[in-house]
C-alpha positions in Angstrom: -57.2 31.0 20.0 -59.8 31.8 23.2 -62.9 31.6 20.9 -62.0 28.5 19.4 -61.5 26.7 22.7 -65.1 27.8 23.9 -66.5 26.9 20.5 -65.1 23.4 19.9 -67.2 21.6 22.6 -70.3 23.2 21.2 -69.3 22.2 17.7 -68.9 18.7 18.8 -72.3 18.7 20.5 -74.0 20.2 17.5 -72.7 17.5 14.8 -75.4 15.2 16.6 -78.1 17.5 16.0 -77.8 17.7 12.2 -76.0 18.9 9.2 -77.5 22.3 9.4 -76.1 22.8 13.2 -72.8 21.5 12.1 -72.3 23.9 9.2 -73.3 26.8 11.8 -70.8 25.4 13.9 -68.1 25.1 11.5 -68.9 28.7 10.4 -68.7 30.0 13.9 -65.1 28.1 14.2 -63.8 29.7 11.0 -65.0 33.1 12.2 -63.4 32.3 15.6 -60.2 31.6 13.7 -60.5 34.5 11.7 -60.9 37.1 14.7 -57.8 35.2 16.7 -55.7 35.7 13.8 -56.5 39.5 13.8 -55.8 39.8 17.3 -52.5 38.2 16.7 -51.7 40.5 14.0 -52.6 43.4 16.3 -50.2 42.3 18.9 -47.6 41.9 16.3 -47.3 37.9 16.2 -46.2 36.7 12.9 -47.6 33.8 11.2 -45.1 30.8 10.8 -45.2 30.2 7.0 -43.1 27.6 4.5 -40.8 30.5 3.8 -39.8 30.8 7.5 -39.4 27.3 7.6 -36.9 27.4 4.6 -35.0 30.4 6.4 -34.5 28.4 9.5 -33.5 25.4 7.7 -30.6 27.4 5.7 -29.7 29.0 9.0 -29.1 25.5 10.5 -27.4 24.1 7.4 -25.1 27.0 7.7 -24.1 26.2 11.3 -23.6 22.7 10.6 -21.4 23.4 7.5 -19.4 25.8 10.0 -18.9 23.4 12.4 -17.8 20.9 9.5 -15.2 23.2 8.4 -14.0 23.5 11.9 -13.6 19.9 12.6 -11.8 19.5 9.2 -9.4 22.3 10.2 -8.9 20.7 13.5 -8.2 17.4 11.8 -5.1 18.9 9.9 -3.6 20.5 13.4 -0.4 18.4 13.7 -0.3 19.4 17.3 -3.0 16.9 18.0 -2.5 13.3 18.3 -3.5 11.0 15.4 -6.5 9.8 17.3 -7.7 13.5 17.9 -7.4 14.2 14.3 -9.0 10.8 13.2 -12.0 11.9 15.5 -12.2 15.2 14.0 -12.0 14.0 10.4 -14.6 11.3 11.2 -17.0 14.1 12.9 -16.5 16.3 9.9 -17.7 13.5 7.7 -20.6 13.0 9.4 -21.7 16.6 9.3 -20.8 16.8 5.7 -22.9 13.8 4.7 -26.1 15.4 5.7 -26.1 17.6 2.7 -25.1 15.0 0.3 -27.3 13.1 -2.4 -28.1 9.5 -2.2 -25.9 9.1 -5.4 -22.9 11.0 -3.8 -22.9 9.0 -0.9 -23.3 6.0 -3.0 -20.0 7.1 -5.1 -18.1 7.7 -1.7 -18.9 4.2 -0.6 -17.8 2.9 -3.9 -14.7 4.8 -3.9 -14.1 3.7 -0.3 -14.4 0.1 -1.4 -11.8 0.6 -4.2 -9.3 2.4 -1.7 -9.6 -0.5 0.8 -9.2 -3.0 -1.6 -6.1 -1.2 -3.3 -4.4 -1.0 0.3 -5.1 -4.5 1.0 -3.4 -5.5 -2.3 -0.5 -3.3 -1.7 -0.1 -4.8 1.7 -0.1 -8.3 0.3 2.4 -7.4 -2.4 4.8 -6.0 0.2 4.3 -9.1 2.3 4.8 -11.4 -0.6 7.8 -9.3 -1.6 9.4 -9.7 1.8 8.8 -13.4 2.0 10.4 -13.6 -1.6 13.4 -11.7 -0.5 13.9 -13.7 2.8 13.8 -16.9 0.8 16.1 -15.8 -2.0 18.6 -14.5 0.9 18.4 -17.6 2.7 19.2 -19.6 -0.1 22.2 -17.3 -1.3 23.7 -17.4 2.2 23.2 -21.1 2.7 24.9 -21.8 -0.9 27.8 -19.4 -0.2 28.4 -20.7 3.3 28.5 -24.4 2.1 30.7 -23.8 -1.0 32.9 -21.5 0.8 33.5 -24.2 3.6 34.4 -26.6 1.1 36.8 -24.4 -0.8 38.8 -24.1 2.5 38.6 -20.2 2.9 41.4 -18.9 5.0 38.9 -16.8 7.5 35.4 -18.3 7.9 32.8 -16.0 6.7 35.3 -13.9 4.5 34.3 -15.4 1.2 30.6 -14.8 2.0 30.9 -11.3 2.8 33.1 -10.6 -0.4 30.9 -12.5 -3.2 27.4 -11.5 -1.4 27.0 -8.1 -3.1 27.6 -9.9 -6.6 25.4 -13.0 -5.9 21.8 -13.4 -6.8 19.0 -15.8 -7.8 18.5 -16.3 -11.6 16.9 -18.4 -13.9 18.8 -22.0 -14.4 19.7 -22.2 -18.0 19.8 -25.6 -19.6 22.6 -27.2 -22.0 20.4 -25.8 -24.6 21.0 -22.1 -23.0 17.1 -21.9 -22.5 15.9 -21.3 -18.9 14.5 -24.6 -17.0 12.1 -22.8 -14.5 14.4 -23.4 -11.6 16.2 -20.6 -9.6 19.5 -21.1 -8.7 22.1 -19.1 -6.9 24.7 -17.3 -9.3 27.7 -15.2 -8.9 28.3 -12.2 -11.4 31.8 -12.9 -11.6 34.2 -10.4 -13.4 37.0 -12.2 -15.5 39.0 -12.0 -18.2 39.5 -13.8 -21.4 42.7 -15.3 -23.1 43.6 -12.2 -24.5 43.3 -10.4 -21.3 40.0 -8.3 -22.1 37.4 -8.1 -19.2 34.4 -10.4 -19.2 31.5 -10.8 -16.9 30.1 -14.5 -16.3 27.3 -15.6 -14.3 28.8 -18.7 -12.5 27.7 -21.1 -9.9 29.2 -20.3 -6.4 31.2 -23.6 -6.8 32.8 -22.6 -10.2 33.4 -19.0 -9.1 35.4 -20.2 -6.2 37.4 -22.5 -8.4 38.2 -19.8 -10.8 39.2 -17.6 -7.8 41.9 -20.3 -6.7 43.1 -20.2 -10.1 43.9 -16.5 -9.8 46.1 -16.5 -6.6 47.6 -12.9 -7.2 44.0 -11.8 -7.0 42.3 -14.1 -4.4 45.1 -16.0 -3.1 44.7 -14.3 0.6 40.7 -15.9 0.6 42.0 -19.4 0.7 44.4 -21.8 3.0 47.7 -22.9 1.5 47.6 -20.2 -1.4 51.1 -19.1 -0.4 50.1 -15.7 -1.0 49.8 -13.3 1.7 51.3 -10.0 3.3 51.1 -6.5 2.4 50.2 -5.8 -1.3 49.1 -9.4 -1.9 46.1 -10.1 -4.3 47.0 -7.0 -6.3 48.4 -9.1 -9.4 46.2 -10.1 -12.3 47.2 -13.7 -11.9 48.8 -16.2 -14.6 47.7 -17.6 -17.7 44.1 -17.7 -17.5 43.8 -20.5 -20.3 40.5 -20.9 -22.4 38.2 -18.7 -20.3 34.8 -18.4 -22.0 33.9 -14.8 -23.0 30.2 -14.8 -21.9 27.6 -17.0 -19.9 26.6 -19.1 -23.0 30.0 -19.9 -24.1 30.9 -20.8 -20.3 27.4 -23.0 -20.4 28.6 -24.7 -24.0 32.1 -25.3 -22.3 30.7 -27.2 -19.2 28.6 -29.2 -21.7 31.7 -30.3 -23.7 33.6 -31.4 -20.3 30.7 -33.3 -19.2 30.6 -35.2 -22.3 34.3 -35.9 -21.9 33.8 -37.1 -18.7 35.8 -34.5 -16.9 33.4 -32.9 -14.5 
């Protein structure tokens, strides 16, 4: 290095004197560099090569990976707050991304978009289901409360509480027993046919309450003026049930006949 510093100003000066002098200066500079290299070797200094650069890069990468692993472990430590774990996760992701190819990074970004979209869809689905349930509950509660009051229930709220578990929104069926496209409140009512066999009907709240009144031994304690009360009341099966439909379709057909006859 010593020789190089003394020869460089001379080389610059000689370049102005002609090509021969420039060639001589270059030769002198090369010789000075050779001598400087030999002296550095004698002093034990090592020349920095491409392999040295690769080795140092490898050591640096190992340190970064080690730090990323440490942050990943920290992010799983349940003793930390969620904010601290999230910060460790973010740091680990940033460190690991330094060793990923452009394709890997692009794939991860695409996967994140898919995951975020799925989360948003699930959130909207939950919100829609919640709103739908709230609307359904409101329709059922209003219908039960209104019809129970008209039926002169003995204790306010008693009938609604009793029928609520068996009441739902269902597709309205027309006289042709086909869905009309409307949602209506229906009670899943357990009854018996004329032969005393159990049947299950889907009845409007009004009709379910009317049928309950026709069975005073079972439901008399729900209504005013039923004449049934006291300990053990409501345990009987009721009187003659008449022509009770055996299923919902039969019930609808029966209602249609009554309408034609002007009875309802």
